[in-house]
PDB file of N, CA, C, O and CB in Angstrom:
ATOM      1  N   MET A   1      29.195 -53.977 238.888  1.00  0.00           N
ATOM      2  CA  MET A   1      30.603 -53.844 238.535  1.00  0.00           C
ATOM      3  C   MET A   1      30.843 -52.562 237.734  1.00  0.00           C
ATOM      4  O   MET A   1      31.844 -51.872 237.930  1.00  0.00           O
ATOM      5  CB  MET A   1      31.071 -55.070 237.735  1.00  0.00           C
ATOM      6  N   ASP A   2      29.908 -52.255 236.827  1.00  0.00           N
ATOM      7  CA  ASP A   2      30.053 -51.040 236.030  1.00  0.00           C
ATOM      8  C   ASP A   2      30.003 -49.792 236.907  1.00  0.00           C
ATOM      9  O   ASP A   2      30.709 -48.818 236.648  1.00  0.00           O
ATOM     10  CB  ASP A   2      28.962 -50.974 234.963  1.00  0.00           C
ATOM     11  N   ASP A   3      29.168 -49.823 237.945  1.00  0.00           N
ATOM     12  CA  ASP A   3      29.085 -48.669 238.849  1.00  0.00           C
ATOM     13  C   ASP A   3      30.403 -48.453 239.582  1.00  0.00           C
ATOM     14  O   ASP A   3      30.849 -47.317 239.741  1.00  0.00           O
ATOM     15  CB  ASP A   3      27.947 -48.860 239.863  1.00  0.00           C
ATOM     16  N   LEU A   4      31.016 -49.527 240.022  1.00  0.00           N
ATOM     17  CA  LEU A   4      32.289 -49.427 240.735  1.00  0.00           C
ATOM     18  C   LEU A   4      33.369 -48.883 239.810  1.00  0.00           C
ATOM     19  O   LEU A   4      34.137 -48.005 240.202  1.00  0.00           O
ATOM     20  CB  LEU A   4      32.707 -50.798 241.299  1.00  0.00           C
ATOM     21  N   LEU A   5      33.433 -49.395 238.595  1.00  0.00           N
ATOM     22  CA  LEU A   5      34.420 -48.926 237.627  1.00  0.00           C
ATOM     23  C   LEU A   5      34.185 -47.450 237.303  1.00  0.00           C
ATOM     24  O   LEU A   5      35.138 -46.679 237.187  1.00  0.00           O
ATOM     25  CB  LEU A   5      34.365 -49.777 236.340  1.00  0.00           C
ATOM     26  N   HIS A   6      32.934 -47.063 237.157  1.00  0.00           N
ATOM     27  CA  HIS A   6      32.603 -45.663 236.878  1.00  0.00           C
ATOM     28  C   HIS A   6      33.065 -44.762 238.018  1.00  0.00           C
ATOM     29  O   HIS A   6      33.613 -43.687 237.772  1.00  0.00           O
ATOM     30  CB  HIS A   6      31.088 -45.501 236.653  1.00  0.00           C
ATOM     31  N   LYS A   7      32.850 -45.187 239.258  1.00  0.00           N
ATOM     32  CA  LYS A   7      33.276 -44.392 240.414  1.00  0.00           C
ATOM     33  C   LYS A   7      34.791 -44.286 240.480  1.00  0.00           C
ATOM     34  O   LYS A   7      35.325 -43.223 240.798  1.00  0.00           O
ATOM     35  CB  LYS A   7      32.740 -45.001 241.711  1.00  0.00           C
ATOM     36  N   LEU A   8      35.489 -45.378 240.183  1.00  0.00           N
ATOM     37  CA  LEU A   8      36.951 -45.352 240.219  1.00  0.00           C
ATOM     38  C   LEU A   8      37.518 -44.431 239.133  1.00  0.00           C
ATOM     39  O   LEU A   8      38.421 -43.636 239.398  1.00  0.00           O
ATOM     40  CB  LEU A   8      37.511 -46.771 240.050  1.00  0.00           C
ATOM     41  N   VAL A   9      36.993 -44.539 237.931  1.00  0.00           N
ATOM     42  CA  VAL A   9      37.474 -43.699 236.838  1.00  0.00           C
ATOM     43  C   VAL A   9      37.141 -42.237 237.102  1.00  0.00           C
ATOM     44  O   VAL A   9      37.972 -41.360 236.866  1.00  0.00           O
ATOM     45  CB  VAL A   9      36.867 -44.151 235.501  1.00  0.00           C
ATOM     46  N   SER A  10      35.953 -41.973 237.582  1.00  0.00           N
ATOM     47  CA  SER A  10      35.551 -40.611 237.895  1.00  0.00           C
ATOM     48  C   SER A  10      36.453 -40.019 238.984  1.00  0.00           C
ATOM     49  O   SER A  10      36.877 -38.868 238.887  1.00  0.00           O
ATOM     50  CB  SER A  10      34.079 -40.577 238.339  1.00  0.00           C
ATOM     51  N   GLY A  11      36.735 -40.800 240.000  1.00  0.00           N
ATOM     52  CA  GLY A  11      37.617 -40.334 241.070  1.00  0.00           C
ATOM     53  C   GLY A  11      39.033 -40.082 240.572  1.00  0.00           C
ATOM     54  O   GLY A  11      39.678 -39.116 240.981  1.00  0.00           O
ATOM     55  N   ALA A  12      39.516 -40.953 239.685  1.00  0.00           N
ATOM     56  CA  ALA A  12      40.861 -40.780 239.143  1.00  0.00           C
ATOM     57  C   ALA A  12      40.944 -39.514 238.288  1.00  0.00           C
ATOM     58  O   ALA A  12      41.922 -38.771 238.371  1.00  0.00           O
ATOM     59  CB  ALA A  12      41.267 -42.009 238.313  1.00  0.00           C
ATOM     60  N   ILE A  13      39.928 -39.270 237.472  1.00  0.00           N
ATOM     61  CA  ILE A  13      39.921 -38.066 236.638  1.00  0.00           C
ATOM     62  C   ILE A  13      39.846 -36.817 237.506  1.00  0.00           C
ATOM     63  O   ILE A  13      40.553 -35.840 237.260  1.00  0.00           O
ATOM     64  CB  ILE A  13      38.741 -38.098 235.647  1.00  0.00           C
ATOM     65  N   THR A  14      38.992 -36.851 238.516  1.00  0.00           N
ATOM     66  CA  THR A  14      38.866 -35.700 239.416  1.00  0.00           C
ATOM     67  C   THR A  14      40.180 -35.439 240.149  1.00  0.00           C
ATOM     68  O   THR A  14      40.621 -34.295 240.257  1.00  0.00           O
ATOM     69  CB  THR A  14      37.729 -35.930 240.430  1.00  0.00           C
ATOM     70  N   GLY A  15      40.791 -36.492 240.645  1.00  0.00           N
ATOM     71  CA  GLY A  15      42.071 -36.336 241.336  1.00  0.00           C
ATOM     72  C   GLY A  15      43.153 -35.801 240.419  1.00  0.00           C
ATOM     73  O   GLY A  15      43.965 -34.972 240.828  1.00  0.00           O
ATOM     74  N   GLY A  16      43.167 -36.270 239.186  1.00  0.00           N
ATOM     75  CA  GLY A  16      44.146 -35.784 238.221  1.00  0.00           C
ATOM     76  C   GLY A  16      43.960 -34.315 237.908  1.00  0.00           C
ATOM     77  O   GLY A  16      44.934 -33.569 237.802  1.00  0.00           O
ATOM     78  N   LEU A  17      42.716 -33.895 237.759  1.00  0.00           N
ATOM     79  CA  LEU A  17      42.445 -32.478 237.497  1.00  0.00           C
ATOM     80  C   LEU A  17      42.839 -31.598 238.680  1.00  0.00           C
ATOM     81  O   LEU A  17      43.392 -30.513 238.501  1.00  0.00           O
ATOM     82  CB  LEU A  17      40.966 -32.275 237.174  1.00  0.00           C
ATOM     83  N   ILE A  18      42.553 -32.072 239.877  1.00  0.00           N
ATOM     84  CA  ILE A  18      42.931 -31.308 241.072  1.00  0.00           C
ATOM     85  C   ILE A  18      44.450 -31.180 241.160  1.00  0.00           C
ATOM     86  O   ILE A  18      44.965 -30.111 241.484  1.00  0.00           O
ATOM     87  CB  ILE A  18      42.374 -31.982 242.350  1.00  0.00           C
ATOM     88  N   ALA A  19      45.167 -32.267 240.873  1.00  0.00           N
ATOM     89  CA  ALA A  19      46.635 -32.235 240.899  1.00  0.00           C
ATOM     90  C   ALA A  19      47.178 -31.296 239.828  1.00  0.00           C
ATOM     91  O   ALA A  19      48.141 -30.569 240.073  1.00  0.00           O
ATOM     92  CB  ALA A  19      47.210 -33.650 240.699  1.00  0.00           C
ATOM     93  N   LEU A  20      46.570 -31.303 238.644  1.00  0.00           N
ATOM     94  CA  LEU A  20      47.009 -30.436 237.559  1.00  0.00           C
ATOM     95  C   LEU A  20      46.828 -28.964 237.920  1.00  0.00           C
ATOM     96  O   LEU A  20      47.737 -28.158 237.723  1.00  0.00           O
ATOM     97  CB  LEU A  20      46.243 -30.760 236.279  1.00  0.00           C
ATOM     98  N   VAL A  21      45.667 -28.617 238.444  1.00  0.00           N
ATOM     99  CA  VAL A  21      45.406 -27.228 238.832  1.00  0.00           C
ATOM    100  C   VAL A  21      46.338 -26.805 239.969  1.00  0.00           C
ATOM    101  O   VAL A  21      46.836 -25.679 239.973  1.00  0.00           O
ATOM    102  CB  VAL A  21      43.930 -27.052 239.257  1.00  0.00           C
ATOM    103  N   GLY A  22      46.574 -27.683 240.916  1.00  0.00           N
ATOM    104  CA  GLY A  22      47.500 -27.365 242.003  1.00  0.00           C
ATOM    105  C   GLY A  22      48.913 -27.139 241.498  1.00  0.00           C
ATOM    106  O   GLY A  22      49.599 -26.220 241.945  1.00  0.00           O
ATOM    107  N   GLY A  23      49.344 -27.969 240.576  1.00  0.00           N
ATOM    108  CA  GLY A  23      50.687 -27.803 240.009  1.00  0.00           C
ATOM    109  C   GLY A  23      50.825 -26.506 239.235  1.00  0.00           C
ATOM    110  O   GLY A  23      51.842 -25.820 239.341  1.00  0.00           O
ATOM    111  N   LEU A  24      49.808 -26.167 238.457  1.00  0.00           N
ATOM    112  CA  LEU A  24      49.839 -24.904 237.714  1.00  0.00           C
ATOM    113  C   LEU A  24      49.846 -23.708 238.660  1.00  0.00           C
ATOM    114  O   LEU A  24      50.527 -22.715 238.405  1.00  0.00           O
ATOM    115  CB  LEU A  24      48.640 -24.813 236.765  1.00  0.00           C
ATOM    116  N   SER A  25      49.100 -23.803 239.733  1.00  0.00           N
ATOM    117  CA  SER A  25      49.053 -22.726 240.711  1.00  0.00           C
ATOM    118  C   SER A  25      50.411 -22.539 241.385  1.00  0.00           C
ATOM    119  O   SER A  25      50.865 -21.412 241.579  1.00  0.00           O
ATOM    120  CB  SER A  25      47.976 -23.007 241.759  1.00  0.00           C
ATOM    121  N   MET A  26      51.047 -23.635 241.736  1.00  0.00           N
ATOM    122  CA  MET A  26      52.368 -23.550 242.374  1.00  0.00           C
ATOM    123  C   MET A  26      53.399 -22.969 241.410  1.00  0.00           C
ATOM    124  O   MET A  26      54.231 -22.157 241.813  1.00  0.00           O
ATOM    125  CB  MET A  26      52.824 -24.942 242.862  1.00  0.00           C
ATOM    126  N   ALA A  27      53.354 -23.371 240.157  1.00  0.00           N
ATOM    127  CA  ALA A  27      54.299 -22.848 239.171  1.00  0.00           C
ATOM    128  C   ALA A  27      54.101 -21.350 238.986  1.00  0.00           C
ATOM    129  O   ALA A  27      55.069 -20.596 238.889  1.00  0.00           O
ATOM    130  CB  ALA A  27      54.140 -23.576 237.826  1.00  0.00           C
ATOM    131  N   SER A  28      52.852 -20.926 238.937  1.00  0.00           N
ATOM    132  CA  SER A  28      52.560 -19.507 238.785  1.00  0.00           C
ATOM    133  C   SER A  28      53.061 -18.717 239.992  1.00  0.00           C
ATOM    134  O   SER A  28      53.626 -17.633 239.847  1.00  0.00           O
ATOM    135  CB  SER A  28      51.054 -19.290 238.596  1.00  0.00           C
ATOM    136  N   ARG A  29      52.849 -19.270 241.175  1.00  0.00           N
ATOM    137  CA  ARG A  29      53.298 -18.602 242.397  1.00  0.00           C
ATOM    138  C   ARG A  29      54.821 -18.482 242.418  1.00  0.00           C
ATOM    139  O   ARG A  29      55.358 -17.454 242.831  1.00  0.00           O
ATOM    140  CB  ARG A  29      52.807 -19.366 243.640  1.00  0.00           C
ATOM    141  N   ARG A  30      55.522 -19.543 241.970  1.00  0.00           N
ATOM    142  CA  ARG A  30      56.992 -19.500 241.939  1.00  0.00           C
ATOM    143  C   ARG A  30      57.488 -18.453 240.947  1.00  0.00           C
ATOM    144  O   ARG A  30      58.431 -17.718 241.239  1.00  0.00           O
ATOM    145  CB  ARG A  30      57.564 -20.882 241.574  1.00  0.00           C
ATOM    146  N   ARG A  31      56.850 -18.383 239.764  1.00  0.00           N
ATOM    147  CA  ARG A  31      57.261 -17.396 238.765  1.00  0.00           C
ATOM    148  C   ARG A  31      57.038 -15.982 239.288  1.00  0.00           C
ATOM    149  O   ARG A  31      57.883 -15.108 239.095  1.00  0.00           O
ATOM    150  CB  ARG A  31      56.492 -17.605 237.447  1.00  0.00           C
ATOM    151  N   ARG A  32      55.901 -15.752 239.951  1.00  0.00           N
ATOM    152  CA  ARG A  32      55.612 -14.423 240.484  1.00  0.00           C
ATOM    153  C   ARG A  32      56.634 -14.051 241.559  1.00  0.00           C
ATOM    154  O   ARG A  32      57.113 -12.918 241.588  1.00  0.00           O
ATOM    155  CB  ARG A  32      54.179 -14.367 241.060  1.00  0.00           C
ATOM    156  N   ALA A  33      56.970 -14.988 242.436  1.00  0.00           N
ATOM    157  CA  ALA A  33      57.942 -14.707 243.494  1.00  0.00           C
ATOM    158  C   ALA A  33      59.320 -14.428 242.904  1.00  0.00           C
ATOM    159  O   ALA A  33      60.030 -13.539 243.376  1.00  0.00           O
ATOM    160  CB  ALA A  33      58.017 -15.884 244.482  1.00  0.00           C
ATOM    161  N   ALA A  34      59.703 -15.184 241.871  1.00  0.00           N
ATOM    162  CA  ALA A  34      60.997 -14.958 241.240  1.00  0.00           C
ATOM    163  C   ALA A  34      61.033 -13.595 240.559  1.00  0.00           C
ATOM    164  O   ALA A  34      62.046 -12.898 240.614  1.00  0.00           O
ATOM    165  CB  ALA A  34      61.300 -16.068 240.225  1.00  0.00           C
ATOM    166  N   ARG A  35      59.924 -13.210 239.913  1.00  0.00           N
ATOM    167  CA  ARG A  35      59.843 -11.911 239.252  1.00  0.00           C
ATOM    168  C   ARG A  35      59.963 -10.787 240.274  1.00  0.00           C
ATOM    169  O   ARG A  35      60.686  -9.817 240.046  1.00  0.00           O
ATOM    170  CB  ARG A  35      58.526 -11.783 238.468  1.00  0.00           C
ATOM    171  N   GLU A  36      59.255 -10.912 241.406  1.00  0.00           N
ATOM    172  CA  GLU A  36      59.321  -9.879 242.441  1.00  0.00           C
ATOM    173  C   GLU A  36      60.709  -9.805 243.066  1.00  0.00           C
ATOM    174  O   GLU A  36      61.196  -8.720 243.385  1.00  0.00           O
ATOM    175  CB  GLU A  36      58.276 -10.146 243.523  1.00  0.00           C
ATOM    176  N   GLN A  37      61.342 -10.964 243.240  1.00  0.00           N
ATOM    177  CA  GLN A  37      62.683 -10.988 243.814  1.00  0.00           C
ATOM    178  C   GLN A  37      63.684 -10.336 242.853  1.00  0.00           C
ATOM    179  O   GLN A  37      64.574  -9.605 243.286  1.00  0.00           O
ATOM    180  CB  GLN A  37      63.107 -12.440 244.136  1.00  0.00           C
ATOM    181  N   ALA A  38      63.540 -10.599 241.565  1.00  0.00           N
ATOM    182  CA  ALA A  38      64.431  -9.991 240.583  1.00  0.00           C
ATOM    183  C   ALA A  38      64.220  -8.479 240.530  1.00  0.00           C
ATOM    184  O   ALA A  38      65.185  -7.726 240.401  1.00  0.00           O
ATOM    185  CB  ALA A  38      64.204 -10.610 239.193  1.00  0.00           C
ATOM    186  N   ALA A  39      62.984  -8.034 240.628  1.00  0.00           N
ATOM    187  CA  ALA A  39      62.703  -6.599 240.625  1.00  0.00           C
ATOM    188  C   ALA A  39      63.295  -5.931 241.861  1.00  0.00           C
ATOM    189  O   ALA A  39      63.826  -4.824 241.777  1.00  0.00           O
ATOM    190  CB  ALA A  39      61.189  -6.346 240.558  1.00  0.00           C
ATOM    191  N   ALA A  40      63.204  -6.599 243.002  1.00  0.00           N
ATOM    192  CA  ALA A  40      63.775  -6.046 244.229  1.00  0.00           C
ATOM    193  C   ALA A  40      65.294  -5.975 244.130  1.00  0.00           C
ATOM    194  O   ALA A  40      65.906  -5.018 244.605  1.00  0.00           O
ATOM    195  CB  ALA A  40      63.360  -6.888 245.446  1.00  0.00           C
ATOM    196  N   ALA A  41      65.900  -6.983 243.517  1.00  0.00           N
ATOM    197  CA  ALA A  41      67.356  -6.983 243.362  1.00  0.00           C
ATOM    198  C   ALA A  41      67.791  -5.869 242.406  1.00  0.00           C
ATOM    199  O   ALA A  41      68.811  -5.217 242.632  1.00  0.00           O
ATOM    200  CB  ALA A  41      67.848  -8.357 242.846  1.00  0.00           C
ATOM    201  N   ARG A  42      67.011  -5.650 241.331  1.00  0.00           N
ATOM    202  CA  ARG A  42      67.349  -4.573 240.394  1.00  0.00           C
ATOM    203  C   ARG A  42      67.239  -3.212 241.059  1.00  0.00           C
ATOM    204  O   ARG A  42      68.083  -2.341 240.845  1.00  0.00           O
ATOM    205  CB  ARG A  42      66.440  -4.626 239.164  1.00  0.00           C
ATOM    206  N   SER A  43      66.197  -3.024 241.870  1.00  0.00           N
ATOM    207  CA  SER A  43      66.035  -1.720 242.515  1.00  0.00           C
ATOM    208  C   SER A  43      67.107  -1.511 243.587  1.00  0.00           C
ATOM    209  O   SER A  43      67.531  -0.378 243.819  1.00  0.00           O
ATOM    210  CB  SER A  43      64.628  -1.596 243.137  1.00  0.00           C
ATOM    211  N   ALA A  44      67.545  -2.574 244.234  1.00  0.00           N
ATOM    212  CA  ALA A  44      68.598  -2.448 245.236  1.00  0.00           C
ATOM    213  C   ALA A  44      69.942  -2.167 244.566  1.00  0.00           C
ATOM    214  O   ALA A  44      70.768  -1.435 245.112  1.00  0.00           O
ATOM    215  CB  ALA A  44      68.683  -3.723 246.094  1.00  0.00           C
ATOM    216  N   ASP A  45      70.166  -2.749 243.379  1.00  0.00           N
ATOM    217  CA  ASP A  45      71.411  -2.520 242.659  1.00  0.00           C
ATOM    218  C   ASP A  45      71.474  -1.124 242.047  1.00  0.00           C
ATOM    219  O   ASP A  45      72.559  -0.588 241.822  1.00  0.00           O
ATOM    220  CB  ASP A  45      71.580  -3.564 241.575  1.00  0.00           C
ATOM    221  N   ALA A  46      70.326  -0.545 241.782  1.00  0.00           N
ATOM    222  CA  ALA A  46      70.287   0.761 241.127  1.00  0.00           C
ATOM    223  C   ALA A  46      70.734   1.883 242.070  1.00  0.00           C
ATOM    224  O   ALA A  46      71.167   2.938 241.606  1.00  0.00           O
ATOM    225  CB  ALA A  46      68.877   1.044 240.611  1.00  0.00           C
ATOM    226  N   GLY A  47      70.637   1.675 243.349  1.00  0.00           N
ATOM    227  CA  GLY A  47      71.081   2.682 244.295  1.00  0.00           C
ATOM    228  C   GLY A  47      69.949   3.580 244.759  1.00  0.00           C
ATOM    229  O   GLY A  47      68.826   3.470 244.266  1.00  0.00           O
ATOM    230  N   PRO A  48      70.232   4.464 245.698  1.00  0.00           N
ATOM    231  CA  PRO A  48      69.182   5.298 246.278  1.00  0.00           C
ATOM    232  C   PRO A  48      68.647   6.370 245.340  1.00  0.00           C
ATOM    233  O   PRO A  48      67.539   6.856 245.569  1.00  0.00           O
ATOM    234  CB  PRO A  48      69.694   5.948 247.511  1.00  0.00           C
ATOM    235  N   ASP A  49      69.365   6.764 244.302  1.00  0.00           N
ATOM    236  CA  ASP A  49      68.910   7.815 243.401  1.00  0.00           C
ATOM    237  C   ASP A  49      68.169   7.260 242.195  1.00  0.00           C
ATOM    238  O   ASP A  49      67.946   7.992 241.230  1.00  0.00           O
ATOM    239  CB  ASP A  49      70.081   8.642 242.941  1.00  0.00           C
ATOM    240  N   ALA A  50      67.789   6.014 242.218  1.00  0.00           N
ATOM    241  CA  ALA A  50      67.180   5.369 241.047  1.00  0.00           C
ATOM    242  C   ALA A  50      65.843   5.990 240.691  1.00  0.00           C
ATOM    243  O   ALA A  50      65.492   6.047 239.512  1.00  0.00           O
ATOM    244  CB  ALA A  50      67.000   3.881 241.298  1.00  0.00           C
ATOM    245  N   GLY A  51      65.094   6.454 241.664  1.00  0.00           N
ATOM    246  CA  GLY A  51      63.779   6.991 241.386  1.00  0.00           C
ATOM    247  C   GLY A  51      63.776   8.460 241.024  1.00  0.00           C
ATOM    248  O   GLY A  51      62.747   8.986 240.602  1.00  0.00           O
ATOM    249  N   ARG A  52      64.882   9.122 241.177  1.00  0.00           N
ATOM    250  CA  ARG A  52      64.954  10.560 240.920  1.00  0.00           C
ATOM    251  C   ARG A  52      65.334  10.833 239.481  1.00  0.00           C
ATOM    252  O   ARG A  52      66.078  10.075 238.858  1.00  0.00           O
ATOM    253  CB  ARG A  52      65.955  11.227 241.860  1.00  0.00           C
ATOM    254  N   GLN A  53      64.806  11.936 238.963  1.00  0.00           N
ATOM    255  CA  GLN A  53      65.169  12.345 237.604  1.00  0.00           C
ATOM    256  C   GLN A  53      66.126  13.515 237.683  1.00  0.00           C
ATOM    257  O   GLN A  53      65.965  14.418 238.504  1.00  0.00           O
ATOM    258  CB  GLN A  53      63.912  12.719 236.770  1.00  0.00           C
ATOM    259  N   SER A  54      67.130  13.483 236.812  1.00  0.00           N
ATOM    260  CA  SER A  54      68.066  14.604 236.788  1.00  0.00           C
ATOM    261  C   SER A  54      67.502  15.719 235.918  1.00  0.00           C
ATOM    262  O   SER A  54      66.878  15.461 234.889  1.00  0.00           O
ATOM    263  CB  SER A  54      69.456  14.156 236.267  1.00  0.00           C
ATOM    264  N   ARG A  55      67.731  16.976 236.345  1.00  0.00           N
ATOM    265  CA  ARG A  55      67.186  18.120 235.592  1.00  0.00           C
ATOM    266  C   ARG A  55      68.299  18.902 234.969  1.00  0.00           C
ATOM    267  O   ARG A  55      68.049  19.901 234.294  1.00  0.00           O
ATOM    268  CB  ARG A  55      66.347  19.032 236.491  1.00  0.00           C
TER     269      ARG A  55
END
C-alpha cells in the first residue's frame, strides 16, 4: 500500500511541476510576443524617417 501511495504522490508532484513549467513558459512567450508587437506598432507609428538622423 505504501508503494502505491508513493507512486501516486510522486506522479502528482511530477505532473504539477510539469504544469507549472509549462504555464511559466506560455506566460513568457505571451509577454515576448506582446513586447514585439508593441515595438512593431511603435516603429510603424513613427513613420518612414524614424531611423534617420537629422543633420
